[in-house]
ZAVEXLO-475861 format. One record per atom (N, C-alpha, C, O, CB): x, y, z; residue in one letter. Coordinates in pm, whole numbers, plus 50000, padded with zeros to 5 digits. Glycine has a CB too. Example, Ala and Ser with C-alpha at 12.3 -4.5 7.8 and 13.67 -1.06 7.14 Angstrom:
2
513194943150780a512304955050780a513204967050780a514244966850846a511314955350905a512854977550708s513674989450714s512905000350787s513415011450804s514084994050572s
//
This chain:
170
900587328361033m899937334160917m898897344660960m898737354860894m899267323060834m898207341961071e897227351761118e897907365061150e897407375661114e896477346461241e899037364361218a899767376561251a900237383661125a900167395861116a900967373361342a900717375961027e901197381860901e900067388960826e900247400260778e901817370960812e898937382560814v897837388660739v897297400960811v896917410760747v896697378360717v897277400660944i896827412461020i897817423961004i897407435560992i896647408961170i899117420961004t900117431460982t899947437860845t899987450160833t901547425660996t899747429760742t899547435160607t898257443260600t898227453860537t899517423760504t897207438260664w895917445460671w896117459360733w895657469460679w894877437360753w896807459760846q897027472360917q897877481860833q897597493860830q897697469761052q898897476960767q899757485460685q898977491360567q899127503160535q900967477560635q898167483160502a897387487960388a896387498660433a896217508860366a896637476360319a895727496260545r894797506260599r895517519260634r895017530160610r894077500760725r896727517760690g897517529360726g897917537760606g898197549660620g898757524960799g897937531660488q898237538860364q896957543860295q896997548660182q899017529760268q895837542660366g894577547860313g893877538660214g892947542960145g894817560860249g894317526260205e893707516960111e892437510660170e892327508960291e894707505960072e891497507360082s890377499060124s890857484660118s891537480660023s889097501360034s890507476760220v891057463260232v889937453360265v889087456160350v892167462660341v889927442060197a889047430860234a889917420260300a890857415160239a888287425060109a889597416960424l890287406660500l889357394560503l888247395460557l890677411660646l889807383360446m888907371960425m889517358860471m890737357260478m888517371060280m888617349460501a888997335660533a887857326560488a886757331260460a889307333960687a888147313660482n887157304160432n886177299160537n885127293760502n887847292560372n886497300860667t885607295860771t885227306960868t885957316660886t886267284160847t884057305360930t883617315461027t884507315361152t884697325761214t882157312961067t885057303761190d885957303361305d887187312061280d887607319561368d886387288961335d887757310961161t888937319161128t888547333761117t889297342361163t889577314360996t887407336761059v886927350561050v886767356461191v887167367861215v885567351260973v886207348761283d886047353661420d887407356861483d887557367161548d885297343161506d888387347961463r889727350561518r890347363061455r890917371361525r890647338461495r890217364361323l890777376061255l890087388861301l890747399161318l890637374661103l888787388461322n888077400161373n888617404361509n888837416161534n886577397461382n888817394561598r889357397861731r890777403361721r891127412961790r889347385361822r891607397361635l892967402261617l892997416361559l893797424661602l893757392861527l892147418961462a892087432361402a891657442661506a892237453461516a891127432561281a890637439261583q890167448461687q891287450861790q891547462261829q888897442861757q891947440161832h893047441361928h894167450161872h894737458361944h893587427461965h894487448461744t895507456561679t895117471261683t895957479861711t895717451961532t893867474161654r893417488161657r893477493961799r893787505661816r891977489261602r893187485761899i893307490362038i894767493262070i895077503662128i892737479762137i895667484262032m897097485962061m897667498361991m898567504862044m897877473462019m897137501461872l897607513261798l896957526261845l897307536961798l897337511361651l896017525261939g895327537061989g894197541861900g893667552861920g896297548162008g893807533861802e892697537561714e891347535261781e890357541761747e892767529661584e891307525961875l890107523161955l890477524762101l891597521662141l889537508861926l889537529562181d889747531362324d889017520362398d887787520162402d889267545462370d889767511162457a889177499862530a888397504462652a887597496862707a890247490062571a888627516862697n887927522162814n886677530262777n885947534662865n888857530762895n886447532162648a885267539362602a884057530162616a884207518262647a885427544262454a882867535462593p881677526862601p881827514562511p882317515462398p880417534762561p881397503162564s881467490562491s880257482162526s879527485162620s882787482962522s880067471662450m878967462562480m879337448562432m880077446862336m877647467162414m878807438762501r879017424862461r877887420862367r876717422562398r879067415262585r878277415462251v877317410462154v877747396262122v878757394162054v877257419562024v877007386562170g877407372562154g878717370362227g878817372962347g877557368862005g879717365462155e881017362662214e881977374562203e883087373962255e881637350562148e881567385162137e882467396362108e882137408762191e880997410862231e882397399861959e883157416662215w882987430062271w883057439862156w883947438762071w884067433262382w882147449162151m882157459562048m882377472962114m881827475862221m880827459561967m883197481062049l883587494062101l883157505062005l882967502661886l885107494562124l883017517062057v882807528561970v883997529361875v885147528661919v882637541962053v883737530661747g884777531161645g885007517961575g885657517661471g886047535561707g884477506961629d884637493961564d883937493661429d882917500261408d884087482761653d884517485961338e883887483161209e882997470961226e883437460761279e884947480861095e881747472061183v880787461261200v880027458961069v880067467260978v879797464561314v879347447561062v878467444560949v877097440561003v876977433861105v879067433260859v876067445060931t874727440460962t874517427260889t875057425160781t873637451060921t873727418460949r873597404860897r872177401160854r871897389460829r874067395260999r871287411060846r869917407960803r869307420360740r869437431460791r869057403160923r868637418360628n867867429160566n866717432860660n866067424060716n867327425060426n866467445860676d865337450360756d864797463160696d865367473860714d865747452460904d863687461960625r863087473460557r862547483960654r862357495460616r861967468660466r862307479960778s861777489760875s862877498460935s862587508760995s861037482460986s864127494360920l865247502260970l865827510260855l866367504560759l866347493161035l865737523460864r866157532360756r867217542060806r867177546860919r864957540060699r868177544760717t869197554660750t868607568660738t867467570360695t870437553160658t869387578560775d868937592360762d868797596560617d868277607460588d869897601760833d869247588160525r869057590660381r867877582760325r867627583060204r870327587160303r867157575660413g865987568060372g866277554360316g865367547860263g865257575760272g867497549660327l867867536560272l867777525860380l868107528260496l869297536960212l867327513960340m867137503160437m868457496860480m869457497360407m866237492460379m868467490960599v869607483360648v869617469960576v868607462860572v869547481460805v870787466660519k870887454260441k871947444860498k872887448960565k871217457560296k871747432160468n872717421860503n874067425260439n874137428560321n872217407860458n875107424160518r876507426260477r876897440860453r877977443560400r876767418460352r876027450360492d876437464360487d877507466760593d877457461060702d875217473860510d878477475160559h879587478360650h879307491760718h878797501060656h880947478860573h879637492560848w879347504260930w880477506761030w881337498261052w878007502361004w880447518661089i881307522161203i880367525161320i879387532361304i882257534461170i880677519761438i879877522861557i880217536961601i881367539961635i880147512561672i879217545561600e879377559561645e879027561061793e879727567961867e878487568861561e877937554461837t877467555861974t876897542562021t876177535761948t876397567161985t877227538862145i876597527662212i875717533762320i876207540462411i877667517462273i874427531462309h873457537562400h873207528762522h873457516662518h872127540262327h872717534762628s872497527462754s871447516462741s871427507162822s872077537162862s870567517262640d869557506862620d870047495662527d869247487562481d868287513162562d871357495262499d872007485362412d871657486962264d871927477962184d871627471562457d871067498162229s870957501462086s872277508062046s873047512362132s869717510962057s872537508761915v873767515061867v873447524161750v872527521561672v874817504461828v874207534861738t874137543461621t875337540261535t876477540361581t874087558561660t875057537561406l876087533761309l876117543761196l875097549761162l875837519561255l877297545461136t877437553461016t878117544960910t879107538160937t878237566661043t877567545460788g878127538060676g877927545760548g877517557360551g877507524160666g878217539460436r878107546460307r876677550160272r876447558960188r878697537860197r875687543660336t874277546760308t873677556560408t872497559860398t873457534160306t874477561260504g873987571060601g874187566560745g875047558260774g872527573760577g873377572260833t873437569460976t872127563161020t871057567060974t873737582261057t872227553361109v871027546361157v871237542461303v872357539561346v870727533761069v870137542361377r870167537061514r869477523461512r868297522361479r869457546861616r870247513161547l869707499561548l869207496161688l869907498761786l870767489461503l868007490461699p867497486561831p868297474961890p868957467461818p866017482761821p868237473562021a869007463462093a868757449362040a869687441362031a868687463962241a867527446062004e867217432561956e867977429561826e868547418761811e865697430961933e867977439161733y868717437161608y870207435661638y870877426961583y868477448961509y870717444161725v872147443861760v872527430261816v873527424461775v872487454961862v871747425061908s872097412461974s872027400461879s872717390461901s871187410062092s871207401261776e871027389861686e871737391161552e872097381061491e869567387761662e871937403461504d872337405261364d873447415461340d873517421261232d871167409161285d874297417761438l875427426761420l876707419361455l876807413361562l875267439561507l877687419761366d878977412961386d880117422761365d879977432761294d879127400761291d881267419861427l882467427261391l882687425461242l882417414761187l883727422461474l883177435861175g883257435361029g884637437360970g884747441460854g882377445460974g885667434561045y887007435960990y887297424960889y887897427460784y888057435761102y886867412960921a887077401460832a885717395260800a884767396160878a888017390860898a885657388960683q884447381960642q884817368960571q885957367160528q883567390860551q883847360160560t884097347960484t884277351460337t883827361960290t882947337760502t884937342660267s885227344860126s883967347260044s883927356359961s885977332960069s882937339160068h881707340859989h880957353760022h880177358659940h880787329060011h881187359260141a880507371660180a881027383860105a880397394360107a880657373860330a882157382460040t882757393859970t882437394159821t882957402559748t884247393759990t881587384959775q881227384959633q880677398659595q879857404359666q880177373959602q881137403759482g880657416559432g881337428659492g881077439859449g879217417559455g882197426759588r882887437759653r884217440259584r884907430659547r883107434859804r884597452759564t885897456159507t886617465459604t886047475259652t885737462859367t887867462359633v888697470159725v890067472259662v890367466659557v888827462859863v890887480459725d892257482459677d893087469759696d893777465359604d892917494259749d893017464059817t893827452359851t892947441459909t892147443859999t894937456159949t893107429259857a892377417659909a893367408359976a894407405059920a891607410359796a893017403960099l893877395060176l893067382760216l892027383960280l894447402360302l893547371260179l892867358660208l893757349860295l894917347560262l892487351260079l893207345060406l893897335260489l893227321660464l892037319960491l893847339160641l894017312160414v893517298660390v894167289660494v895367286860487v893837293660242v893377284960591d893917276260696d893197262960705d893437255060796d893847283360830d892307260460609t891637247560598t891577243860451t891867252060364t890197247960662t891217231560423s891107227660283s889967235460218s888977238760283s890877212260268s890137238360090t889127245960017t889177241759871t890057234259829t889357261260031t888227246459794d888217243559651d888487256459574d888777266859633d886857237159607d888377255759443s888697267459360s887777279259391s888207290759382s888607263959212s886527276659426r885607287759460r886047294959585r885857307059598r884187282559478r886657287459679g887127293459803g888337302259784g888717309759874g887427282859901g888967301459668v890127309559637v889787320059530v890217331559541v891287300659591v889047316159429y888777325059316y888067337859360y888527348859329y887947317859210y886977336559431t886217348459469t887067358359549t887137370059511t884997344559550t887707354059658p888487363959735p889707369259660p890127380559684p888927357859864p890277361159572m891487365559502m891177374259380m892077377659303m892287353559459m889917377859363t889557387059254t888857399459308t888197406559233t888647379959152t888987402159436r888347413859497r889227426259491r888707437459491r887987410959642r890537424559486g891447435959492g891747441759355g892127434459263g892727431959558g891577454859342r891887461259213r893387463459197r893887463359085r891157474659200r894117465559307n895557467859300n896367455459336n897397452859274n895937479159391n895907447959435s896647435959475s895747426059546s894767429659611s897827439659565s896107413359531n895417402259595n896487393059653n897407389059583n894497394459493n896357389859783h897357381659850h896687370059922h895667371859988h898167390159950h897267358259908a896797346559980a897857342460081a899037341360047a896467334859884a897437340260203y898297335160311y897817320960337y896707318860387y898227344260442y898647311260303v898237297260307v898987289860417v900227289660420v898467290460171v898237283960507v898827275960615v899077261960561v898157255560510v897887275460742v900307257260571v900667243760527v901347236560642v901917242760732v901597244160402v901267223460638e901927215660743e903377213360706e904117206960781e901197202160766e
//
């Protein structure tokens, strides 16, 4: 199911669609993030030999999609907007001091190394509850553990054109 959802994610992105890739647990989100990053490397969208950095258990590359995980009013984009929890970004530059420059819908910002090490995650996939209020072209949900209606309803209402659930069963 993980391979299937990643294939659908990649195809939708290739057609220019905005896509939310979701799962109910952080363990599954972490696996999906690694698979998505690996897929982008295999397709030549990311260069594994370009500057990279280790953040927690993950390697981040220039071009990776990431999310910030903490509001910080002292960190402002070039448009004067603060860095917020769950904002989506692209890594533009990894600096030698382990700070990173990111670009997102609110502008460009350079995050200091301390923020990066504590509050920056790969952002290809997110937990179901993290996508509340987000609208995309295609929503993809991987359900590989037991869940309740909230674990399905929120992610299955994010897509304006299509919503797909990939359910692991025994």
